[in-house]
N, C-alpha and C positions, 0 to 999 in steps of 0.2 A: 528579305529573309523573314521566314515565319516567326511569329512572336515566341513560340516555344524554342526555336533554334536560337533566337536572341538571348533567351534566358540561359540556355546551356552555355553559349559562348561567353556571356557576361559572367556566369558563375565561375568557370574555370580560369578565365583571364583575371577576373576580380580577385579570386583567391591568390593567384600568382602575384598580383600587384600588391595586395595588402600584406602578404607574407614578406615580400622583398622590402617594401617600404618600412614595415614594422621591424624587420631585422636591422635595417640601417639605423633607424631611430633608437632601437634598444641597444645597439652597439655603443651609443653615446650616453644614453640615459638609463640603461637597464630596462628589463622587461617589466613595465609597470603601467598604471593607467595613463600616465602621460605619454609614453611612447606608443601605446595602443591607440590613444586618442589622436595623436599626430597621424598615424597610419590611416585610421578611419577617415580623418578629415581630408587628407590628400586624395585618397581614393574616391571620396564623395564629391570632389570638385566637378566632375562631369555633370552633376545635377544642375550646375549653374547654366548649362546649355538650355535648360527649360525656360530661362528668361527670354529666349527667342521664340517668337510666335510659330515659326516653321517647325521647330523641334517639338513644341507643345502639341501642335496639330498632329505630327507624326505619332507621338506617343499615345495621344488620345485615340487616334485611328487604330493603332495596334491593339490597345486595350479593348476597344469596342469590338474589334474583329475577333479577339480571343474570347470575349464574353458571348458574342453571338454564336461562335462555334461550339462553346461549351453548352449553351442553352439548346442549340439544335440537337446536340448529341443526347441531352437528357430528355427533351420533349419529344423528339422524333428518333427513337433508336433505330439503328441500321445504317449501313453505309460506312464510308471511311472514317468519319468522325467518331462514331461509336466503336469501331474497331480499334482506332488509336487509343481511345479512352480505356477500353478493356486491356489492351496491351500494356499501357503505361501503369495502370493501377496494379496489374499483376506483377510487373517488374518491380514496382515500388514496394509491394508487400514482400516479395522475395528478398529484395535487398535489405529492407528494414529488419526482417527476421534474421537473416544470416549474419548481418553485421552486429546484431544483438548477441551473437554467440562469440564474437571476437574476444570480449573480456566481460566477465560478470562476477559478482561477489556473492558468496554464501557465508554462513556463520563460521565455517571451518577454513575459509581462505578465499583466494582470488583464483579464478579459473579461466581457461580458454576452451572453446568448443571445436577447435580445429587441430588436427594432428600436425600439419605443416606450420602452425603458428606457435608451437610449443617453445622453440628457441628464439623465434623472431620477436614475439610480443615483449619479453623482458628487455630486449635490446632497444626497441622503440620506446618503451616506457622510460628507460634510462635517459634516452635523448630528450624526450619531452620534459622529464623532471629536471634535467640539467639546465634547461632554459627557464622553466617555470619556477623552480625552487633553488637552483644552483647558480643563477646569474652567470651563465657560461658565455661570457663575452670578453674578448674575442673567443670564438668556439675552440675549446681544447677537446681532444677526443675523450669523451666521458668514460670509455672503457680502456683507455691506454694513456694515462696521464702524461703530460709533458710534451705532446706533439699536437700540431694543428689538426683539426677535425676535417678530413678531406671527403667525408661521406656527404652525399646530397641530403640536406637536413630540413629543407623548407617545409615539407609535409608535416614533420614532427614539430617544427617551430610554430606552424599555424595552429596546431593543436594546443601548444603551450600558451599561445595568445588567448585561446578560448578559456583555458584553465585559469589564467591570470585575470580574465574578465569575469570570473565567478562560476563557470561551468565545472561540474565534476569531471574527473579524468575519464570515466567511463562514458559519460554523455558526450563529452567533447570529441572523443574518438568516433563515437557512433554517428553523430550528426555530420561530421566532416566526411567520413567514409560514405555515408548514405547520399549526401549531396554529390560527391564526386562520382559515385556509382551511377546515379541517375544521369548526371552530365555525360558520362562516357556513353551510355546507351543513346542519349539524345544526339550527341555529336556523331556517333557511328551511323545513326539513322539519317541525319542530315547529310553527311558526306556521301553516303551510299546513294541517296536521292540525287545529289548533284552529279555523281559519276554515271549512274545508270538510268536516270529518269524513270524509275520503277518503284511504285509504292510498296509492292509486296517484297521486293528485294530489300527495301529500306527497313522492313521489319525483320526479315530473316537474318540479315547481317549481324545485328546486335545479339540475336539468339546464338549464332555461331560463336560469337566472342564469349558470352557469359557461360554457355554450356559446353565449351570446347572439351574435347577428349578424343580418344581413339577407339580401338576395338576391344578395350579391356572389359567391356560389358559382357563379353563372351565368358569370362571367368564366373559370372553369376550362375550360369547353369551348372558348372562344376561344383560350386558351393552348395547349390540346392541338392545335387545328388549326394554330396558328402554328408549332409545333415539329415536329421530325422524329421524336420518340420516342413520340408518341401520348399517350393519357390516362395510361397506367401510368407512362410516363417522367416526365410532369409531376408526378404524385403523389409520385414519389420525390424530386423536387427542385422544390418549389413556388416559382414565380418572384416571387410578390407576396403581400401581405396581402389578404384577401378581405372584410374588414369595415371597413377604414379606409384612406384614402389622401389625401394632401394635394391640394387644388385639384380634387377630384372630388366626385361626389354621395355617396360613401361616407364618412360622418363618425361613425357610431355606435360602431364598434369592438367588439371582444370584451371582456367584462368582465375576464377574467383577464389578457390580454396588453396591454390598453389602460388599465385602471383599477387593478385590485387589485395588480398587480406594480409598475408605475411609480409609482403614487400610494399609498404605503404607508399613509397616514392613513385613506384610505377603506376599506381592508381591516380596519382597527381600528374605524372608525366604524359601518359597516353592521351587523355582528353586534350591537353595542350597541344600535343603533336598532331592530333587529328584536326584540331582547329587550324594549325599552320598548313597542313596538307590541303585542307579545304580552301584556304585563302590562295594558295598556289594555283589550284585548279581553276578557281573563279577568275583569278588575275590573268591566267594564260588564255582564258576563254572570253574575257571581257570585250576585247576588241572585236572579235567575230560576232559575239552576241549583240553588241550595240549596233553593229552595222547591218545585221541580217535578221535578228529576231524581232526587233521592235517595228511594228507596222502601224500605220494610221488605220482607223476603223474601215475606211473604204477599201483598203487593200488586203485586209486579213483573210478574206475568203480565197484569195489567190496568192497568198504570201508564199514566198519561196525561201529555201535555206540553202546554204552552201553545200551541205550534204542532204539531199532530198529526204524528207521524212516519209515513213510509210503512210499509207492512206488513212490510218486510224488516228493521225495527229489531229488536234482540234485547236481552234483559237478561243482564248479565254479573255474576256474584257476585264481590265484592271484599272481602277480609277487612280489618277495621280492627283494628290491634294493640290489645289490651286493656291493655297496659302503659303506653301513653302517658297523660299527665296528662289527667284529666277536666276539660273546660271548665266554666266557671261557669254558662253558660246553654245547656242542651241540652234538646231536646224530650223528653217522656216516652217517646215511642216509640223514639227513637234511644238514649236512656239505657238502656232495657230491653234493646234488642238488644245494646248494647255490654257491659253487665254480664253478660249470659248467654253472651258469647263468640260470638254469632251473626254471620254475615256480613251486611254491608249491601250492597245491590245498586244498580246504576245502569243505566239504559237507555242504550245507546250504539248508534251506527250501525255496521254491519259495515264494516270498513276502518279503524275507529278503535281503537287499542289501549286496553285497559281501563285501563292505568296513566295514560293521558293524561286520563282522566275523573275520576281520583281526586283529591279534595281532602282536606285534613286535617280531623280532628274539630273543631278550633277553627273552621275555615271553615264547617262545617255548623252549629255552634252560634251563631256570630256573623257573619253575612254582611257586616255593615257593617265589622267589624274586618278581615275578609279583604280587602275592597275597599281600605281605608285602607293596609294593609300593602303591597299590590301597587302602589298609586299612589305611596306614599312611596318604595318601592324604585325605581320608574321615575323619579321626580323626582330622586333622588340621582344616578343614573347619567346622566340628561339633563344635570344640572348639571356633570358632568365633560366633556361633549362639546366645549366650546369649545377645549380644549387637545388633544383627540383628533382631531376633524375638524369644523371650523367649519361647513361646509355641512350636515353631519348635525344639528348643533345648531339651525340655522335651520329645517330641515325639521321636526324633532321639535317645536319650539316652535310653529311655524306650524300643524302638524297638530293639536297639542293645543288650540290656540285654536279651530280650526274644530270639532273633535269636542266640545269643551265646549259649543258652541252646539247641536250636533245631539243630544248626549246630556247634557242639563242636570242632571247629578248633581253639584251644586255642591260639596258637602263632599268628594266624591272628587277633583274637579279641584283644589280648594284644597290637598288633601294632595299632589297632584303639583306644582303650580306653586310652592308655598312653598319646598320644598327645592331645586327646580331653580333658581329665581332666586337664592336665598341663596348657593348654591355658584357659579353661573355668573357673576353680575354682577361679583363681585370679580375673577374670572379675566379677564373681558373688559376691565374698566377697567385692570387691571394690564398685560395684554399689549399693549394699544393705546396706553398712555401713552408718549410719546416714540418712537413706532414709525416716524415719518416717512412713513406711508402717506397717499396722496392718496385720500381716500374717494370723491371725485367720479368717479374712474376705474372704480368698481365698479357704477355705475348708468348706464343709458341705454337708449334704445329699440333693439331688435335683433329685428325681426319675422322669424319663421321660423327662429330659432336660427342654425345655420351652413349653411343651405341654399344660399347664394349666389344664383344666378339660376335655380335649379331650382324647378319647381312644387312647392308645399308638400305636396300629397297624394302625389305621386309620390316626393318626397324621403323621406317617412316610410315609405311602403310599401317602397321600396328598402332602407332602413336597418333596418327591423324585420320585414320580410317579412309573414307572415300573423298577426303578433302582434296588431295593432290590430283587424283583422276578427274574429279569434277572441275578443278581449276584448268587443267589441260584441255578438257572438253570445251569449257567456256571460251578459251582463247581461240580455238580452231573451228568452233561450230559456226555454220552459216545457216540462217533461217530466212526464208522468203527472199532469197537473193542478196542478202546483206549479212555482214559479220555481226554476231551477237555482241562482241566487244569491238567497238570502233577502233580504227587505226590510231586515232589520237589518244583514246583511253589506254590502249595497249602501250603506246609510247610512254605515257605518263606512268604506267605500272611497272615497266621493265626494270628501272633501277631498284625497285624493292626486292627483286629476285636476289640482289646482292646480300640482302639481310638473311637470306637462306643459304646462299653459297659460301659466303665468307665464314660464318660460324661453323660450317661443316668442314672447313679446312684448317682453321686455327682457333686457339682459345683466345678470348678477349678479356679474361679475368683469371686469377689464380685457380679458381675452381671452374673446370670446363662447363659444368652444368649451368653456370651463370650466363653462358652464351644465350640462354633462352631470352634474356632481356633484349637482345637484338633479333633473335629468331622470331620472337612474338610480333615484331613489326612486319615481317613478311606475312604472317598470318592475318594481321589487321588489314593490310593492304589487299590481300587476296580475298578476304571475306566478302567484299561487295561483288566481286566477279563470280564467286561460287554462289552467292545469294541470287544473282541475276540468272544464273543457269537454272537453279532450282525453281525460281519464279516463272521462268519461261515454260518449264515443264508442268508446273501447277496449272497453267492456263490451258493446257491441252488435255482433254479427257483421257486419251489413251496413255499419257505419260504421268498422270496425276498420282497414280498409286506408286510409281517409281520414285517420284519426287518426295512423297510422304515417307516412304521407306528409307530413302537416303538421308533425309533430314533427321529421322529417328536414329539411324546408324551414327550420324555425326554428333548427336547430342546426348545419347543415352548414357554413355560412360560418365560424362560430366554431371548429368542429372543424378546418377546414383551417388556420386561423391557428395553432391549438395544435399541430397536426401539424408545421407549418413550424418551430416552435420545437423540438419534441421531436427532429426529425431533424437538428438542427444547421445548418439552412439560414441562420438569422439569428444569426451570431456576430460580435461586434464587439469589438475591443480598446479598452478604455477607457484603460489606462495601460501603457506599455511597461516593460520590465524596469529600464531606467535611471530611469524616473520613479518606480517603486516603490522603488528603492534610495535615491534622493535623499529620498523621503518618510521613509524610516526614519532617515536621517541628520538630517533636520530635527527629527524627534521627539527624537532623542538630544542635539542640540546647541543647541536653542532653548528659550526659556521657554514655558510652556503658553499664556500670554496674549499672545504676540508677534504683531505684525502683519507678515505676509509679503506683499509685493507680487508679483503675477503677472499674466499676460495675462488679460483678461476673456473667458475661453472656458469651455466646459462641463466640461472635464476636466483642470484643472491638478493635478499631484501634491500640491500643498498641501492639497487637499481630503481627503487620506488622513491628515493630521496633526492636525486639530483646531485649527490656528492660524488666527487671524483673517485675513480677506481684505478688502482695500479695496473690491474689486468682483468679484463672481462673474460668472456667465453673464448678459448683459443681458436675454436672453429670459425667464429665470426671474425676474430682478429686476423687470422691467416687469409680468409677470403677477401680481405681488404688490403692485402699486400704488406702487412706489418710482421716483423719478426718478433715473436713472443717468447722464444725458447729460454733466454737468460732470465727474464722476469719470472717465468713459471718456476724455474729451478730455485730462484731466490725466495719465492713465496713459500715453497716447501721447506726451505731451511729456516725461515722465520717461524713458521707455525710449529715446527719440530724443536724449536729452541736450540738450534746449533750454536756453536761459539761465535759465529758471524752474525747471529740474528740481530743483536743490538746495532751493530755497524750498518747492517742493511736497512734497518728501520730509519736510521739517520740519513743514509745515502738517498733513500727514496722520499724523505721528508714526510713520512707517514704520520698522520695526526691521530687516527683512531684505528682500532683493530676489532673486527667482528669475529666472535668465536661461537659456533653453533653446531648443531648436528650436521649441517651441510659441510662445514670445514672438516669435521671429524671423518665423515664418509669419504671426502675427497682424499685426505691423507691415508686413510686405510686402503683406498683403492690403489695407492702408490707405495704400499708396504711401509708406511710411516705412521706415526701417531702424534697427537698433540701433546706438547710438554706442559702439563698443567702447572708444574712448579715454576717454570719460566714465566708464565703469564700471571702468576699470583703476585708478582712485584708491581703490577700496574693496577690503578684504581678502576673499578667498574662504575660507569656513569649511567648505564641504561641496561635494563634486563627485562625479558619477557620469556617465561618458560626456560628453555635451555639456551636461549639466545642471550649472549652477553656482549656488551660493547665496552672495550677498554680504551682509556685515554693514554696516549703516549706523550708523556711530558717532555717538553723541550729540554735539551741538555743531557738526557739519558744516553 
């Protein structure tokens, strides 16, 4: 595995490990420097492997190789190394800037720069704060007090660990998002290379993910005609999103602005899932690769493969470090080559880096052992997914079941399923016990996903553009007498079609649109095939213009939505300065586990404190399968000072009540008003502007 791929793999799996271990430690000790230190120490144990000479030699070799590649790209620009450098620098700049718009502070308050993040950001801030400042262990739903928190929270818990380690909330969110965003790009690049053996496809696939969108860019020309400033003027101040809009045919959205930023868990889950998919693919191929791909130098010129390669395949010599431990079972030919310090060679396709084809000497010696290790690793991290991203866990386990039938290597799949289920089942049982979720709201028929009254074919063409036609073409195209997509790759891909078909037949969440959390995995698995199709056309002069046009069609709408964010067109204030100030006072003057009553809206300042809420935003509560109706009705009675108000405060064990313009606006919107006389009986313990915090004394 290439050093960069190792970094990406290590980052996403390391994040999952430290978050899981940190949560377990914090459940006993609280989230403090002690529990964070325990998590960091346990996750750092693999460093002890460097005590072995073989591992030190491998790490030194990887670092030297990475340094040589970097130096080559700098001193001798041109070629693949420079292309990769430009690609990743550009991606890093894009991700760094756009994640900087997730949350930022100005003198008049706290802002977000994304329309689709307006309601999601406060929700995630509440989760982060509940761990960082509210000592929410065992986790209680911070927006619906009294029930177990069944939402996959490890992404926000990891941010809370950074906050407790001394990082600011804004920086902690940024650095985590930035790292996971880069990891996602790197994992998609690596997985696509493994599947397609095509460098260009490896670059195109991540672009299809980041810049996803449909044909909504066509609306840009209508906007230009309707305005007075023409196309250039519209581009300077884009008036709408071009990938998603409520009550229209545009429902797919751009992955960055609609999924990865607002729904932080999926940004954590997708790289882990892609890592698992890549381990499956490598494990299922290990036996064949070890038997046919590795050749001694004398035989590389006439090496053969089970599936004959086209004539432009070439042999690349790869040195095997002689200082690594010698495996117990090694073929005589391989042993002879290693003992003499000779290089072992492998036939690879142009466009595939040699490092991506290298496996360890242990893998050469014992293919079955290599398969087991890969599947066990995949199973361990699949088992962590329920608390990382539940829909990713459902997809991974569903795909594993299907692939086990298509690739019946039962010992390998047992090595996957055993650790996955041993780790996951306790998590699922623990998180759903006393969660209050109505499971029936997660299932039901919903034919056509979120298409409304639109024709299904036109709906998907509008939302994904040329993606589906290109996918079909890639599957059936034959070039130079061979299929573009091999039969083995097609067999591996087929189960992922269920991620498209099932969400188009039934809802998998109370809100049908949330099916996109499964649908997106169909897109992720299809992107390498579409990228391979485009890459094959880019290499033919007569089709190059078509490939460029299609790539633009596939990415233009998503690019417009991203440009809209980067130019500051979509900036919304989440909390005003008085709201931020009262939140700071609440932190200082209330107990960490206090219950603070506030209006059930999406952005109460209490969300910045980690204190428990009787009821958060009803839309979010409903989408998680909880029944909020009675609590919302009771909150209205309390604020309006009804005769039952005092008994309701006692029943819900409310410790503090926030009264601000937000509560007044909420009641006015429901044809009610705040009863100022009722609230005058309670002492005010904190105030900023029109925000007042009342203490509800016990016994009242």
